[in-house]
C-alpha positions as CSV (number, residue, x, y, z in Angstrom):
1,M,-56.4,123.9,79.6
2,A,-59.1,125.7,81.5
3,G,-62.6,124.6,81.1
4,P,-65.9,126.1,82.3
5,G,-65.4,124.8,85.8
6,A,-61.8,125.9,86.2
7,K,-60.9,128.0,89.2
8,T,-59.6,131.5,88.7
9,T,-56.4,132.6,90.5
10,L,-55.5,136.0,91.8
11,A,-53.4,136.5,88.7
12,D,-56.4,135.9,86.5
13,R,-58.5,138.7,88.0
14,P,-59.2,141.7,85.8
15,K,-57.0,144.7,86.9
16,V,-56.6,148.4,86.2
17,R,-54.0,151.0,87.1
18,L,-54.5,152.4,90.6
19,D,-54.4,156.1,89.6
20,K,-57.0,155.4,86.8
21,W,-59.3,153.6,89.2
22,L,-59.1,156.4,91.8
23,F,-59.9,158.9,89.0
24,Q,-62.8,156.8,87.7
25,A,-64.3,156.4,91.2
26,R,-64.2,160.2,91.6
27,F,-61.8,160.4,94.5
28,F,-59.6,162.8,92.6
29,K,-60.4,165.4,89.8
30,G,-57.5,164.1,87.7
31,R,-55.2,161.1,87.3
32,E,-52.2,163.4,87.9
33,L,-53.5,164.4,91.4
34,A,-54.1,160.7,92.2
35,A,-50.6,159.8,90.9
36,D,-49.0,162.6,93.0
37,M,-50.7,161.4,96.2
38,I,-49.7,157.8,95.4
39,G,-46.1,158.8,94.5
40,Q,-45.7,160.5,97.9
41,G,-46.4,157.2,99.6
42,H,-49.7,158.2,101.1
43,L,-51.7,155.2,100.1
44,R,-51.9,151.6,101.2
45,I,-53.2,148.6,99.3
46,N,-54.3,145.7,101.5
47,G,-52.2,147.2,104.3
48,Q,-49.0,147.5,102.2
49,R,-47.6,151.0,101.3
50,C,-47.7,151.7,97.6
51,A,-45.7,154.4,95.8
52,K,-46.5,153.4,92.1
53,A,-49.4,155.0,90.3
54,G,-49.3,152.1,87.8
55,H,-49.8,149.4,90.5
56,A,-52.6,147.1,89.4
57,V,-55.7,146.9,91.6
58,A,-58.6,144.5,91.3
59,P,-62.0,143.9,92.9
60,G,-61.5,142.9,96.6
61,D,-58.5,145.1,97.2
62,V,-58.7,147.5,100.2
63,L,-57.3,151.0,99.8
64,T,-56.4,153.3,102.7
65,F,-55.6,156.9,102.0
66,A,-56.1,160.5,103.3
67,Q,-58.6,162.7,101.5
68,G,-59.1,166.1,102.9
69,N,-59.4,165.8,106.7
70,R,-60.4,162.2,106.9
71,I,-58.9,158.8,106.3
72,R,-60.7,156.7,103.6
73,V,-60.8,153.0,103.8
74,I,-62.3,151.6,100.6
75,R,-62.9,148.1,99.2
76,I,-62.9,147.9,95.5
77,L,-66.1,146.2,94.3
78,Q,-65.7,146.5,90.6
79,L,-63.7,148.2,87.8
80,A,-65.1,150.9,85.5
81,E,-64.9,151.3,81.7
82,R,-65.0,155.2,82.0
83,R,-65.3,158.0,84.5
84,G,-69.1,158.2,84.8
85,P,-71.5,160.2,87.0
86,A,-71.1,160.2,90.8
87,S,-74.0,157.8,91.2
88,E,-72.2,155.3,89.0
89,A,-68.9,155.9,90.7
90,Q,-70.3,155.1,94.1
91,G,-71.1,151.6,92.9
92,L,-67.4,150.9,92.3
93,Y,-66.5,150.7,96.0
94,L,-67.6,150.1,99.5
95,D,-66.7,152.7,102.2
96,L,-65.4,150.7,105.2
97,A,-65.0,153.8,107.4
98,P,-68.3,155.6,107.1
99,E,-68.5,159.2,108.2
100,A,-69.8,160.0,111.7
101,P,-73.2,161.7,111.8
102,K,-72.8,165.5,111.6
103,D,-75.2,166.1,114.6
104,E,-73.0,164.2,117.0
105,A,-70.8,166.3,119.3
106,P,-67.1,165.6,119.4
107,I,-65.9,163.4,122.2
108,G,-64.6,165.4,125.2
109,D,-67.1,168.3,124.9
């Protein structure tokens, strides 16, 4: 019996499908696109390759995947109830690999 001071385990954390979270966080225009990318094996959760769009993710998980010409490394901060505006979606994650400033010259030039 869990009381008010009971510790939560990893299994007790709220979770959501991976493809749904990527769609709600506005990384993809549709769940189908997210599911296709995941199904091709191009995504890692906490360093482990994932090929199932229905894999459950929770706050604290780190996702690594390619998007366009860059590699995204994202820590999930919270889950969403819906796909909201971009400003709301940006609060769902922390970008661990921020983009380099555009005014910097590439290395080697």
